[in-house]
N, C-alpha and C positions, 0 to 999 in steps of 0.2 A: 679840507686837512689845509692845511698853512708849513711852510718850510722856508726858515730864518724871515720870516716876516709875507711871503708869499703866498700866493691863492693858488691851490693847483687845481689846472682845470679836471674837469669831470676825467678826462682818458687820461690822463697823470694818474687820480685818484684810484681809478680803476688797476694800474697796474701794476700801483703800491700792493692793492690790496691785494691780486695776484701775487705779489710777491711775498707778502706777510703771513697768504693760510696757507703757505708751500708747497713743496712739488714742484719742479723746473719748470721755469718759467723763459719763453721769446717775445721777445718786443720790437715789433718793427717800428721805426721812428725815422722821418726826415729828413732833412740836412735843414740845420740850424733849431733845431726841435728841443734841446734843451737834456739833450741824453740824457748827459752828465749827472746833473743838475736831479735828474730823477731818480736816479742810484743813491744819491746821498741823501732824498727823502726815505726813499726806502730803506738802507742802512738806518739811519735814525729811528724807525720804527723797530726794525730788525732788533736794535740794542737793546729798548726797552722789554725785550724776552730773551737777553744777556748770548744774544748769538753773534758768533763771530763769525769775520767774513776775510777774502780775500778779493780787492779789484784789479782783475789784469786789463792790463793798457801794454801795446803791440809799441806806442813812443812812450821815449823818455820824460821829454817835456811835457806831459799831460798825465804823467804816472808822478812827476814829480809835484806837480800843479796839486794833483788831488788827498797828497798827503797829508797840504794846507788844508785843506778843504772838509775831507771826510771827519766822519764823527771816527771817536777810538778805539770802535768796537771793527774797523777792517784795518788791513794790511795793504798797501797802495805797492803793489811792485808791476814792473817789465816781465816777462814772461825770460826773457835770458837774464834779469836780476834774483828772478827762483832758483834758475838752474844754475847760474854761478853760485852760488853759496850749495850747492850739492856736489857741481862738477867745474863748474869755468875755474874756479878756484887755482884748480892743479896746472890750470895751461898759461897763467895772468903773464908770464914773461912769453909768452910764444905769440903773442895778436900781432902780426906782423902782416903788410905787404905780400901778399903768395901772385902772381902772377904767371901766367901759363908757361911763359920762359925762363922766369925763376926757376917753379918746378921743374923742367926739363936739365936743368942745373944741378937740383939737387940730389937730383933722386932718377934711379935706371926708371925710365916708364918705357921700356922697351923696343919693339922695331919704331922706327917714324920714315922710312920712305913711302912711303904710300899717301903720307900724312902732307898739307901744304908747308910747312915748315913746323919744327918741334915743339916753339911758343902754340902753333894750333892743337897739337896733341893733348900738349899740357893743357890747357882755353876747354878740352870737350872732356878732360876729367876732370878736372876742378867745377865742371859746372854737373856732370851728374853727381858727381858726391852735393852740390850743394841742391840739388833736385829731391836726392837722397832723403839731404835734411830736413825737407821743407814736408815729406812724407810721411808717411805711417808702417812706409817696408820698414820690415827688420834687415834686409840687407840688400845690396845693389845689385841691382841686375839692367838689363838692356834697357827694361822702361825707364829709369833714371834718365837715361841720357838727354840728353837740348836736343831739338826738333832740328830735323836737316832737309830744308829743301833737296822734295828728292831726284830738281832737275838738276841737282849744283854737281850731283856727281854722280857712277855709272854705279851699277848695280853690284860691281862685285867689287870696288872699294866699298860701298857701303855696310854688305853684312860684312867684310872684312872691319870694318871700327864697332859695328853693333855685338863680334864677338869678340874685339882686344879690348877697349874703351872699360866695361863693368868689369875684366881682370883686372886691368893695371887701380882701375878706380879704388879698386879692393885693397890693394896691395897699399897703398898712397891713406886709404883712410886708415887701415890697421898701423900707420907711420903714424899719423894725426892722433891716436884716441893713448898713444904710445907714451905716460905720464915720463920716460925717459929718453926720448927724443929730442930732437932741436926743431922738426917741422915746422914750419909754421903753422896757427891755427886758424879758423873765424871764429865769431862769436855764436852761428849757425851750429857749428858741428857739437860744442858743449849742452846746447839746449836740446841736440838729436841726440847725444847718447843721456844727460838725462832720462829722456823719453824711453829709452832702449831697458833703463835701469828700473819700467816700473814705480815712477815717483807716488810719493804719497804726500797729499796740502793737507795737515790739518786742522783744517776748517769746516764748521758750519755750514756756509754756502759762498760759493763762486758766483763774479762775478766778471764777465768777460763785456768789456765796451769798445763798439766797434769792429763785434762778432763778424762781417759781413768779408771781414777782411783776415780772417785768423785761416790759416794754415793748416792742412790735416796732422802735422804732428801739433801743434795746442791743440785740436779737438780732441786727439785721442789722449792725451792726456788729463784734460777737464774729463773729459765723458768717464775716464776709468775712476776716477772719483764717486764710485759708485755713493759713498757715505754723504757725500754733500749737494745741497742744492743746487744746481744750476742756471744761473741766468743771462740769458744770452740777450744782448740791445745792441740794435744796429740798422744800417737801410740798407737794405738786398740788391737797391737799385746805386749805392753807391762802392760796389764790390768790381775794384777797375785794378787789383793787380792779381790778375790770371798768371801772369808771366813767371812773376813773381813766387809760384806757388801756393796761393790760397785758393780755398774752395769756399764759396758762401754758404757760413755757418749756418744762417738762417732760412735758406732752404732745407738745409740736411736736419737740425730738428726736429724731432715729433717730440714738443713738451707735454705736460698736464692743463699748461698755461698759455695764455696766449690773449697777447695785448695789443692794440695798432694803438699809434700816436698820429693826428694826421696834421697838428700848430705846429706851425714853423715860427720864433721867434727873430730870424735872421732879416730877410724883406720882407712888403707890402704883396700885395693880391696882383699886383700887375706881373711882376716875378712867378710868383706863386702858378697863376696862370701859366704862363713858359713853361717852367717845368712841370705843371702839369700836361698842357700838348706832348709833350715828348713823351712825356711813361705811357699817356692809354693812347694817342695814334701809332707811335712808335714799336711799342712791345707784344705780344702776342696777346688776339683776342680774349682769351682761356686766364691771360696770368688777372687782369680787371685791379691795376695797381691802386691804392687807397690816394684819393685826391687830397689836394695841398693845399692846407688852409694859410692866406700871408698874412702875418702881426698888422691890426689894424690901426697900429700905434706908429706904424712906419711910411711912410709915403714915396716908396719905392716906384719910382717910374722908369717903363722902358721905351729910350728913344735912342737917339743920335746925339751923343755926347760931341759940344763943343768946344775945340782945344784936346789936351788933352788928357788919359784916362787915365787912374792908379794903375790896372793892370789891362796888358792885354793879353788872352788865355788862348795856347795855342793848341791844335793834337799835334802839328809834327816840328821835328826840328828845322824843317823845312821856312814852317811857319813864324818860327821866331828869330830867323836867321833875316826874313823876309821884313819882319816888323823892327828889326835891328837896322835895318836898311833905311828904312821910313822917319824911323824917330829921334838914331843922331843925326839924321838930313837934314829933321827938324830943330836941332840944336838941341835936343834932350838929351838929360844926362838917363844912359839904357841901364837896366838892372837884369841879366838876367841868371836863372840857379842852370849850378853846374854846368855854369860854360868849361868845364874842364874837357868831359864826356863831350861836348858838344869840338870842341878843339883838337882831343883826339882821336875822333874820327873824320874830321877832316885833312890831320897830317898821316893817317890812316889812307884815305884816298887819295893822297899826294906820292905817297911811298910807290902804291898800285900804279900809281899813271907814270914812273920812274921806271918801273920795272924791279921792285923790291916786294917784300911780303910786309904785308900788313897784321900787328899783332891785335888790334884791338876789337872786340868782341863782336860788334858787328860784322869784320872783314875778313876774320881770321879765316875763314871754309875757301879763302879765295886765292889760287893762283895765281892770279892776274888780273886784270883792268878788265882785257876781254872780258872775261867768265862775269865781272860785273854787271857791262854792259847789254849781255847777253841775259844775265839772269833780271835785271829791272823791266825788261818787258815780257816775265810770266806774271802770273796771277798773284804767284806766290812775291814777286820782287818789286811790287806796290810802293811799299814802306819807302823802299831806298831810292828809289825814280825821283821824288824833288827834290833833293836833296843833290840829288847826281846831277839834273839840270842844272840849278844853282850852279854847283863848281865849273860845268860847261859853259855857261856864261860869263865865269866872275874870276874863274883862278880859286887855285887853292890860298895863295900869298894873300890874294884880296879879304876875304872870307876871315883868314887869321889875323889880318890885322884889324878889320872890324873888329871879332870877337873882344880880342886885344883893346880894343878901347871905351868897353865896358866898367860899369861902378862895381864894386866887389861888396859890398852892400845894398839892399833894398832902401835902408834909412835915406843914403845919400843918393836917390835917383829920383827920377821924375816918373819916374814910370819902371812900373814893374812889366816883364816880359818871358812867360810861363806857360807851361803844357798844362794843359787839364790834369795830368798825372800827380807833379809838383803841384799844383792848383788847391787838392786836397786837404782841407782843417784850417784853409787861411779862407778870409776876405778883405774887399776894401768898398773903397766908398763907391767908386765910381769904376765899370767892367766893359770892358769891348771884346766881345767873341769874335775869332778870325775867322776867313774862309775856308779853313782846309778840313774844317771838322765833315765827314757822312752822312748824305739823307741817302734815305731808300731812292733807286728809280723803278722807273712803272717794272711790276712785277718780281721785284727783287725785296729782302727785307735787311734789315739792320742787324748785325750780330747783338749779344747781349752785351758786350765788352761797349762796342761803338755805342749804343742808349744812353751807358752808365755812364761813360768821361762824359759826352755831352751835357747829360744830367746835370753830373756833380759841378763843370766850366759853367754852367746858368746859374747856381745856385750861391753865389760866393757873392754877388753882389749887395751892399747893402742901401745904396739909395737910386743909385743908377747903369742900370742895366741895356748896351748897347748891341745889340743882334741886326743892326743895318746888313753888317755885311756876310751875316750867317747865314744861310740861307735854309742850313739844318734845323736852327733854332726858329727860323722860317716855318711851321708844319702846316700851317694852314696853305701855304705856297708849295708847297711840296705837295699836298695833298691833290693841288689844283693843276699842279701841272702833271700827276700822273693818273688824274681824273680819263 
């Protein structure tokens, strides 16, 4: 079969056949395998039977691109776009930023003396509502509360929080959904409200791209469309948004039809081998990931990059800052994504060091700097430790000046320094992986999230991948160390 003049592979033809014969279908496909192209080919075949469908993408840019290229029988939207037409339009004048501090000012959120600040309580309430919005739950309870490190507060305070926060979160939620209120709302709020009202999607089939990143609320909405054929397409090993409430739909769906794609068109065999080593050696034996095949027409190399890479991918914010120092020191123009988040984090550290309270979410639960220093020495505090050490070595003012030297656009920069999470969906000619990715030490195993973020980062390169400094991606070396 050909689509747009391109001959489909045997695996792609099988996947299209699974879809056109009817029945719900799950398609597992690796990075760079042309998932959207496959769905277009299937949609074209379904059009011959006068079937109408919905293509749902979480990303607005992808949905807009799909609108221009999918056949006319398919409506391409984001889940939020679908919900806006049913519920969101009622609140269109209320999409304003709402922080923990501003919530505490505009609404009575109850007793605040047992919290570090009023803003901290406000943040906990908003984060509870956010988690509720991502879930299939029909009411807010303590299970929707954000994770709170047990070593941060004593049991008496924690028990009070777990009783108090859901009560206040329900009050704020009721105010949010009140069409006569002026309370600021988020886009996730009206998506959840749409889900609670048992929506009906009047289509013959529904295609969910990047299904591994679907959160429970979207999965619930789609599964409730019993009249429609469901087609879930994604890569279970690119599921990296657990913190955002995503649930790996690729593992959850027990569909009538299943297809596997092994061919990637983004990179050559050398990068495919790096990806295969990560998945085959780090994932549990019972998983048996599909062996990815590289593009024989791409001579991608795995070697040290001489000079400046197009992108450096890091696991942590500390890795970002370390590389900003390095490349600005080499007189390179540097771009980092979401620099405002890093600036906010460092400003929060600066406040805590000076005896004030921080309101940035990463630090909102700490009452003082001593609590931070104690916390980073625990297993739970490991993630913050490296950036705290950078602050101690260089000082907050130096780091803030450094971040303000970065470019505002990727196009203006010589090198983009980016986290693995932010790199998903992107690609560059020359990519270097930083040394801050985790690898299993003897007798330990990596979590699925750590394996996936390493795999995603290692599959962004088109021409050259540099893993010289990234021990985690040098899987054979790790295995020798652990033998």
